[in-house]
C-alpha positions as CSV (number, residue, x, y, z in Angstrom):
1,M,4.5,-8.1,13.4
2,A,6.1,-11.5,13.3
3,L,6.6,-13.4,10.1
4,A,4.2,-16.2,9.1
5,A,4.7,-19.8,10.0
6,D,7.8,-21.4,8.4
7,S,5.8,-23.4,5.9
8,S,4.2,-20.3,4.4
9,I,7.6,-18.5,4.4
10,Y,9.5,-20.9,2.2
11,V,6.9,-23.0,0.4
12,P,4.3,-21.5,-1.9
13,E,0.8,-22.5,-0.9
14,P,-1.9,-23.1,-3.6
15,V,-4.5,-20.4,-4.0
16,T,-7.5,-20.0,-6.2
17,L,-8.4,-16.9,-8.1
18,L,-12.0,-16.0,-7.3
19,E,-12.4,-12.9,-9.5
20,T,-10.7,-9.9,-11.0
21,E,-11.6,-6.3,-11.7
22,Q,-9.7,-4.0,-14.0
23,P,-10.1,-0.4,-13.0
24,T,-7.3,0.9,-15.3
25,E,-5.6,-0.1,-18.5
26,L,-2.5,-1.5,-16.6
27,E,-3.9,-2.6,-13.2
28,K,-6.1,-5.5,-12.2
29,V,-7.4,-6.3,-8.7
30,F,-7.1,-10.0,-7.8
31,R,-9.4,-11.6,-5.2
32,V,-8.0,-14.9,-4.1
33,K,-8.2,-17.5,-1.3
34,F,-6.0,-20.3,0.0
35,D,-7.1,-23.7,-1.0
36,S,-6.5,-24.9,2.5
37,G,-9.1,-22.4,3.8
38,R,-6.6,-20.6,6.1
39,P,-6.8,-16.8,6.4
40,L,-3.9,-14.8,5.2
41,G,-3.6,-13.0,8.5
42,H,-1.9,-9.9,7.2
43,G,-1.4,-6.5,8.7
44,P,-1.7,-3.1,7.0
45,G,1.3,-2.6,4.7
46,Q,2.4,-6.2,4.4
47,F,3.0,-8.1,1.1
48,V,3.1,-11.6,-0.3
49,Q,5.2,-13.5,-2.7
50,V,3.3,-14.7,-5.8
51,S,4.7,-17.8,-7.6
52,L,3.8,-19.0,-11.1
53,F,5.2,-22.4,-12.1
54,G,7.7,-22.0,-15.0
55,I,7.6,-18.2,-14.7
56,G,9.0,-17.2,-11.4
57,E,8.1,-15.2,-8.3
58,A,7.4,-11.6,-7.4
59,P,6.4,-9.6,-4.3
60,I,2.9,-8.1,-4.5
61,S,1.4,-5.7,-1.9
62,I,-1.9,-6.6,-0.2
63,C,-4.7,-4.1,-0.7
64,S,-7.5,-5.7,1.3
65,C,-8.6,-5.1,4.8
66,P,-6.9,-7.1,7.6
67,G,-9.1,-9.6,9.4
68,N,-10.9,-10.9,6.4
69,D,-10.9,-14.7,6.7
70,E,-12.6,-15.4,3.4
71,Y,-10.2,-13.9,0.8
72,F,-7.5,-11.3,0.3
73,E,-6.9,-8.9,-2.6
74,M,-3.9,-7.7,-4.5
75,T,-3.6,-5.0,-7.1
76,V,-1.2,-6.0,-9.9
77,R,0.3,-3.7,-12.5
78,N,1.1,-5.4,-15.9
79,V,4.8,-4.5,-16.2
80,G,6.6,-7.8,-16.7
81,M,6.5,-11.5,-17.6
82,L,5.0,-12.7,-14.3
83,T,2.4,-9.9,-14.0
84,N,1.5,-10.2,-17.7
85,K,0.8,-13.9,-17.1
86,M,-1.3,-13.0,-14.1
87,H,-3.4,-10.6,-16.2
88,Q,-4.2,-13.4,-18.6
89,M,-5.6,-15.6,-15.8
90,A,-9.3,-16.5,-15.7
91,D,-11.5,-17.0,-12.6
92,G,-10.6,-20.4,-11.0
93,A,-6.9,-20.2,-11.9
94,K,-4.4,-21.7,-9.5
95,F,-1.1,-20.3,-8.4
96,G,1.2,-20.1,-5.4
97,V,1.5,-17.6,-2.6
98,R,4.0,-17.3,0.3
99,G,3.5,-14.9,3.2
100,P,2.5,-12.5,4.5
101,F,5.8,-10.7,5.0
102,G,7.2,-7.4,6.4
103,T,6.4,-4.8,8.9
104,T,3.1,-3.0,9.2
105,F,1.6,0.5,9.8
106,P,1.1,0.8,13.6
107,M,-2.7,0.9,13.8
108,D,-2.7,0.7,17.6
109,E,-0.2,3.6,17.9
110,M,-2.3,5.7,15.5
111,K,-5.6,5.3,17.4
112,G,-7.0,8.5,18.8
113,K,-4.8,10.6,16.4
114,D,-5.4,12.7,13.3
115,L,-4.1,10.9,10.2
116,V,-2.7,12.2,7.0
117,M,-2.4,9.4,4.4
118,V,-0.7,10.2,1.1
119,A,-0.6,7.9,-2.0
120,G,0.9,8.3,-5.4
121,G,-0.3,6.1,-8.3
122,I,0.1,2.4,-7.5
123,G,0.9,3.4,-3.9
124,L,-2.8,3.5,-3.1
125,P,-3.4,-0.3,-3.0
126,P,-1.0,-1.0,-0.1
127,L,-2.2,2.2,1.7
128,R,-5.7,0.9,1.2
129,S,-4.9,-2.0,3.6
130,L,-4.5,0.8,6.3
131,I,-7.4,3.0,5.1
132,L,-10.0,0.2,5.2
133,P,-9.6,-0.7,8.9
134,V,-9.4,2.9,9.8
135,M,-12.7,3.5,8.1
136,E,-14.2,0.4,9.7
137,N,-13.2,1.8,13.1
138,R,-13.7,5.4,12.3
139,D,-14.7,6.6,15.8
140,E,-11.3,5.4,17.1
141,F,-9.4,8.1,15.1
142,G,-9.4,11.9,14.8
143,K,-9.5,13.8,11.6
144,V,-8.5,11.8,8.5
145,F,-7.0,13.3,5.3
146,I,-6.4,11.0,2.3
147,L,-4.4,12.6,-0.5
148,F,-4.1,10.7,-3.8
149,G,-2.3,11.8,-6.9
150,T,-2.0,10.1,-10.3
151,R,-0.6,11.1,-13.7
152,T,-3.9,11.2,-15.5
153,P,-7.6,10.7,-14.6
154,Q,-7.6,7.3,-16.4
155,E,-5.1,6.0,-13.8
156,I,-7.3,6.5,-10.7
157,L,-7.7,3.4,-8.7
158,F,-10.5,2.5,-6.3
159,A,-12.7,5.5,-7.4
160,D,-15.7,4.1,-5.6
161,D,-13.8,3.7,-2.4
162,L,-12.4,7.3,-2.6
163,K,-15.9,8.6,-3.1
164,A,-17.3,6.5,-0.2
165,W,-14.5,7.5,2.2
166,N,-15.0,11.2,1.4
167,E,-18.6,10.8,2.6
168,I,-17.6,9.5,6.0
169,P,-17.8,12.3,8.7
170,N,-14.5,14.0,9.7
171,T,-12.8,12.4,6.6
172,T,-11.5,14.4,3.7
173,V,-10.3,12.8,0.4
174,L,-8.3,15.1,-1.8
175,Q,-7.3,14.1,-5.4
176,T,-5.1,15.5,-8.0
177,V,-3.7,14.6,-11.5
178,D,-0.5,15.7,-13.2
179,Q,-2.3,16.2,-16.5
180,G,-6.0,16.9,-16.7
181,D,-8.4,16.4,-19.6
182,D,-12.0,17.1,-20.5
183,T,-13.2,14.5,-18.0
184,W,-11.4,16.1,-15.0
185,D,-12.6,19.1,-13.1
186,G,-10.4,18.7,-10.0
187,N,-7.0,19.8,-9.0
188,V,-4.1,19.6,-11.4
189,G,-0.6,19.3,-10.1
190,V,1.6,17.0,-8.0
191,V,0.2,15.6,-4.7
192,T,2.0,18.2,-2.6
193,T,-0.3,20.9,-4.1
194,L,-3.1,19.4,-2.0
195,F,-1.4,20.2,1.4
196,P,-2.8,23.7,1.8
197,Q,-6.2,22.0,2.3
198,V,-4.9,19.9,5.2
199,S,-5.5,21.1,8.7
200,V,-4.4,19.0,11.7
201,D,-3.1,19.2,15.2
202,P,0.7,18.5,14.6
203,D,1.2,17.2,18.1
204,N,-1.6,14.7,17.6
205,T,-1.0,13.6,14.0
206,Y,0.5,10.5,12.3
207,A,1.2,10.2,8.6
208,A,1.5,7.3,6.2
209,I,3.1,7.6,2.7
210,V,3.2,5.1,-0.2
211,G,4.3,6.0,-3.7
212,P,7.2,6.6,-6.0
213,P,10.5,7.4,-4.1
214,I,10.8,10.9,-5.6
215,M,7.4,11.8,-4.0
216,Y,8.6,11.0,-0.5
217,K,11.1,13.8,-0.1
218,F,8.6,16.5,-1.0
219,V,5.7,15.0,1.0
220,V,8.0,14.8,4.1
221,M,8.8,18.5,3.6
222,E,5.1,19.4,3.6
223,L,4.5,17.3,6.7
224,A,7.4,19.1,8.4
225,K,5.7,22.4,7.6
226,L,2.6,21.1,9.3
227,G,4.8,20.2,12.3
228,V,4.5,16.5,12.2
229,A,7.4,14.8,14.0
230,D,9.7,12.5,12.0
231,E,9.0,9.5,14.3
232,R,5.3,9.8,13.5
233,I,5.7,9.7,9.7
234,F,5.6,6.2,8.2
235,M,6.6,5.2,4.7
236,S,6.6,2.0,2.7
237,L,9.9,1.6,0.7
238,E,9.3,-1.7,-1.1
239,R,12.8,-1.2,-2.6
240,R,13.7,-4.0,-5.1
241,M,12.3,-6.7,-2.9
242,K,12.7,-10.2,-4.3
243,C,12.8,-13.2,-1.9
244,G,10.9,-11.9,1.2
245,V,13.2,-13.7,3.7
246,G,16.3,-11.6,3.5
247,K,18.5,-14.1,1.7
248,C,19.0,-12.7,-1.9
249,G,20.2,-9.2,-1.0
250,H,18.3,-7.4,-3.7
251,C,16.6,-5.1,-1.2
252,Q,19.5,-4.6,1.1
253,I,20.4,-1.0,2.2
254,N,23.6,-1.4,4.1
255,Q,22.6,-3.6,7.1
256,V,18.9,-3.3,6.4
257,C,16.8,-5.8,4.4
258,V,13.7,-4.0,3.3
259,C,11.7,-7.2,2.9
260,M,12.2,-8.1,6.6
261,D,13.0,-4.8,8.4
262,G,10.4,-3.1,6.3
263,P,8.8,-2.3,4.0
264,V,7.1,0.1,6.5
265,F,9.7,2.3,8.2
266,R,9.4,5.4,10.4
267,Y,10.9,8.4,8.6
268,S,13.2,8.9,11.6
269,E,14.7,5.5,10.7
270,A,14.7,5.9,7.0
271,R,16.1,9.5,6.7
272,D,19.7,8.3,7.4
273,M,19.6,5.2,5.3
274,T,21.7,5.9,2.2
275,E,19.7,5.5,-1.0
276,A,16.6,4.6,0.9
277,I,14.5,7.4,-0.6
């Protein structure tokens, strides 16, 4: 997908915070709109640059469904100065946004196929931007498996969505936690322990992975056991992205800039990129 118009690439546009929701101790979901009224126009897997005057700028993944002209959503983990400041914002707050940026999961290529979508922790929000349009056009895809793993039950994001998706015909949502407690009666273990419950036609299957880098290696191994070809496995790297326009070099892997050439890559492309995963 092509980058946005030049004005939205280099100059932050003012947005208004409509509302927030806090599903976990560390994460908040921000619903915002451009003051100009323009739609974000993002694709699944893309990100924006959020700018706070006097604080700085950071790349944030988009977690809402493409095609929404009214607003877009971001899930923000409170892990630094900028994100901490965002967590203190009240409804009606103003800040700046550039974008959208980056490559997307290939929705058109995936149509008619079985899908295996795997998320770890904070990886679910960017993957949600793919899951939502798939669910809205459910009859255009084959079997869908959504695998989601977190460290604890308290870190589960979009619990209502997960429940709703699991009720859609021909769709299976599988969840696991690394450490269970008295509130959890589901699977305990890493996300790859869910793969024995996945049954797909390997010649008719695409996969999408978003999560911590250590997870990718083992998820790809499980997909290989299922027979899914490397060129039909897509992953979001989001590796140390900073500027969004390939100028700062923070996300560079040899000749590749993740913010422009990614963040979504085919595994057949990423497997030979030193330090990519």
